[in-house]
Kinemage of the C-alpha trace (Angstrom):
@kinemage 1
@onewidth
@group {chain A} dominant
@subgroup {mainchain}
@vectorlist {calphas} color= white
{ca met a 1} P 0.000 0.000 0.000
{ca val a 2} L 2.885 2.355 0.663
{ca lys a 3} L 4.137 1.822 -2.888
{ca leu a 4} L 0.629 2.419 -4.233
{ca his a 5} L 0.524 5.739 -2.401
{ca glu a 6} L 3.979 6.605 -3.764
{ca ser a 7} L 2.508 6.252 -7.260
{ca leu a 8} L -0.321 8.744 -6.694
{ca ser a 9} L -0.228 12.289 -8.012
{ca asp a 10} L -1.383 15.185 -5.865
{ca arg a 11} L -4.474 15.425 -8.081
{ca thr a 12} L -5.389 11.756 -7.560
{ca val a 13} L -5.004 12.173 -3.788
{ca tyr a 14} L -7.179 15.278 -3.833
{ca met a 15} L -9.867 13.628 -5.978
{ca arg a 16} L -10.021 10.562 -3.722
{ca tyr a 17} L -9.795 12.192 -0.292
{ca phe a 18} L -11.356 15.618 -1.076
{ca cys a 19} L -8.264 17.362 0.290
{ca ser a 20} L -4.515 17.424 0.034
{ca met a 21} L -2.991 14.793 2.277
{ca ser a 22} L 0.699 14.287 2.824
{ca phe a 23} L 2.366 11.019 1.920
{ca ala a 24} L 3.284 10.510 5.588
{ca ala a 25} L -0.350 10.955 6.666
{ca arg a 26} L -1.625 8.589 3.957
{ca thr a 27} L 0.883 5.884 4.846
{ca ala a 28} L 0.841 6.093 8.640
{ca his a 29} L 0.838 2.531 9.960
{ca glu a 30} L -2.355 2.890 12.028
{ca arg a 31} L -4.226 4.350 9.062
{ca leu a 32} L -3.109 1.610 6.677
{ca val a 33} L -4.057 -1.099 9.162
{ca arg a 34} L -7.507 0.447 9.527
{ca ile a 35} L -8.194 0.850 5.803
{ca cys a 36} L -6.535 -2.332 4.553
{ca his a 37} L -8.192 -4.850 6.786
{ca ser a 38} L -11.834 -5.706 6.572
{ca leu a 39} L -12.562 -6.234 10.245
{ca ser a 40} L -16.271 -6.896 10.131
{ca glu a 41} L -19.168 -7.886 7.955
{ca ser a 42} L -19.906 -4.205 7.410
{ca glu a 43} L -17.013 -3.615 5.017
{ca leu a 44} L -15.295 -5.216 2.069
{ca val a 45} L -11.871 -4.419 0.632
{ca leu a 46} L -10.757 -5.622 -2.814
{ca val a 47} L -7.164 -5.304 -3.983
{ca ala a 48} L -5.986 -5.464 -7.600
{ca glu a 49} L -2.372 -6.517 -7.799
{ca his a 50} L 0.252 -7.482 -10.342
{ca lys a 51} L 3.051 -9.973 -9.816
{ca asp a 52} L 6.291 -9.076 -11.583
{ca gln a 53} L 7.284 -12.238 -13.482
{ca lys a 54} L 10.994 -11.441 -13.226
{ca thr a 55} L 11.253 -10.542 -9.552
{ca gly a 56} L 8.143 -12.186 -8.090
{ca glu a 57} L 7.374 -8.887 -6.373
{ca arg a 58} L 3.699 -7.983 -6.012
{ca his a 59} L 2.461 -4.467 -6.740
{ca ile a 60} L -0.924 -3.123 -5.695
{ca leu a 61} L -2.506 -1.356 -8.656
{ca gly a 62} L -5.774 -0.336 -7.076
{ca val a 63} L -8.147 -0.787 -4.169
{ca gly a 64} L -11.941 -0.869 -4.109
{ca arg a 65} L -14.055 -0.968 -0.997
{ca phe a 66} L -17.507 -0.618 0.367
{ca asn a 67} L -18.643 0.215 3.864
{ca lys a 68} L -22.170 -0.586 4.890
{ca leu a 69} L -24.033 2.453 6.127
{ca pro a 70} L -26.321 2.612 9.164
{ca thr a 71} L -29.198 2.883 6.696
{ca asp a 72} L -30.359 -0.685 6.202
{ca gly a 73} L -29.199 -2.190 2.928
{ca glu a 74} L -26.917 0.656 1.824
{ca ala a 75} L -23.155 0.804 1.368
{ca glu a 76} L -20.742 3.522 0.328
{ca val a 77} L -18.293 2.655 -2.460
{ca ala a 78} L -14.814 4.076 -3.013
{ca val a 79} L -12.018 3.232 -5.452
{ca leu a 80} L -8.381 4.262 -5.681
{ca val a 81} L -6.233 3.359 -8.693
{ca ser a 82} L -2.549 4.080 -9.245
{ca asp a 83} L -2.024 6.927 -11.722
{ca gln a 84} L -0.175 4.548 -14.055
{ca tyr a 85} L -3.252 2.293 -14.352
{ca gln a 86} L -5.994 4.901 -14.545
{ca his a 87} L -8.143 5.032 -17.702
{ca lys a 88} L -7.423 1.359 -18.475
{ca gly a 89} L -10.547 -0.218 -17.024
{ca leu a 90} L -9.192 -1.247 -13.639
{ca gly a 91} L -11.464 1.068 -11.653
{ca thr a 92} L -14.424 -0.211 -13.662
{ca lys a 93} L -13.497 -3.824 -12.872
{ca leu a 94} L -13.173 -3.054 -9.179
{ca val a 95} L -16.575 -1.329 -9.064
{ca arg a 96} L -18.187 -4.175 -11.040
{ca gln a 97} L -16.875 -6.655 -8.489
{ca leu a 98} L -18.116 -4.506 -5.613
{ca ile a 99} L -21.560 -4.398 -7.244
{ca lys a 100} L -21.546 -8.191 -7.606
{ca val a 101} L -20.645 -8.706 -3.946
{ca ala a 102} L -23.230 -6.132 -2.849
{ca arg a 103} L -25.908 -8.001 -4.806
{ca asp a 104} L -24.747 -11.324 -3.349
{ca gln a 105} L -25.073 -9.773 0.110
{ca lys a 106} L -28.595 -8.586 -0.764
{ca leu a 107} L -27.776 -4.911 -0.383
{ca arg a 108} L -30.345 -2.647 -1.985
{ca arg a 109} L -28.277 0.459 -2.797
{ca leu a 110} L -24.708 1.583 -3.372
{ca val a 111} L -23.700 5.214 -3.046
{ca ala a 112} L -20.505 7.093 -3.801
{ca glu a 113} L -19.645 10.683 -3.121
{ca met a 114} L -17.094 12.418 -5.293
{ca leu a 115} L -15.872 15.875 -6.111
{ca tyr a 116} L -17.888 17.663 -8.772
{ca asp a 117} L -14.711 17.996 -10.875
{ca asn a 118} L -13.958 14.260 -10.821
{ca leu a 119} L -15.454 13.558 -14.226
{ca ala a 120} L -13.540 10.311 -14.766
{ca ile a 121} L -15.188 8.461 -11.877
{ca gln a 122} L -18.540 10.070 -12.650
{ca asn a 123} L -18.379 8.684 -16.193
{ca thr a 124} L -17.300 5.259 -14.929
{ca leu a 125} L -20.141 5.068 -12.432
{ca arg a 126} L -22.701 6.293 -14.995
{ca lys a 127} L -21.608 3.514 -17.386
{ca leu a 128} L -22.228 1.007 -14.591
{ca gly a 129} L -25.771 2.230 -13.984
{ca phe a 130} L -25.274 4.758 -11.184
{ca arg a 131} L -27.363 7.916 -11.285
{ca leu a 132} L -25.813 11.213 -10.250
{ca arg a 133} L -27.586 13.573 -7.909
{ca pro a 134} L -26.630 16.801 -6.178
{ca val a 135} L -25.752 16.988 -2.485
{ca pro a 136} L -25.840 20.014 -0.175
{ca asp a 137} L -22.105 20.643 -0.751
{ca pro a 138} L -21.880 22.340 -4.182
{ca gly a 139} L -18.357 20.934 -4.650
{ca ser a 140} L -19.565 17.334 -4.470
{ca val a 141} L -21.964 15.029 -6.219
{ca gln a 142} L -23.390 11.672 -5.210
{ca ala a 143} L -23.805 8.600 -7.387
{ca val a 144} L -26.500 6.071 -6.489
{ca leu a 145} L -27.077 2.564 -7.810
{ca glu a 146} L -30.315 0.819 -6.904
{ca leu a 147} L -29.593 -2.892 -6.759
């Protein structure tokens, strides 16, 4: 995960976390433990990785997750993909898998909140059936998928 965060541009960090966040803050051990481990039935973390055939080293290319919300049957979705692998379908594959698991778990709705300027993820989510709707914060938009 540290290497994944090394690969992220300032723009990618801002688009994912809605603010600038230092590398040290993003890779603090306690934070990575919390976000990398699915500790309950209320969350799911998917990791896309690549194994280098020459060295055998594994590289995380992207992470997708959902967290079930207190609202019965709803979960919030988020995806983070290394800059090098953006616009190649990896984020779409991660979201598709999250949708499949959500349906298997009989969830009724997935939601995602993103910055209004994050057109790439908006387009990806639209292609997967999400509908965009405004939220009180004019800098953000929410995507909703009824399952």
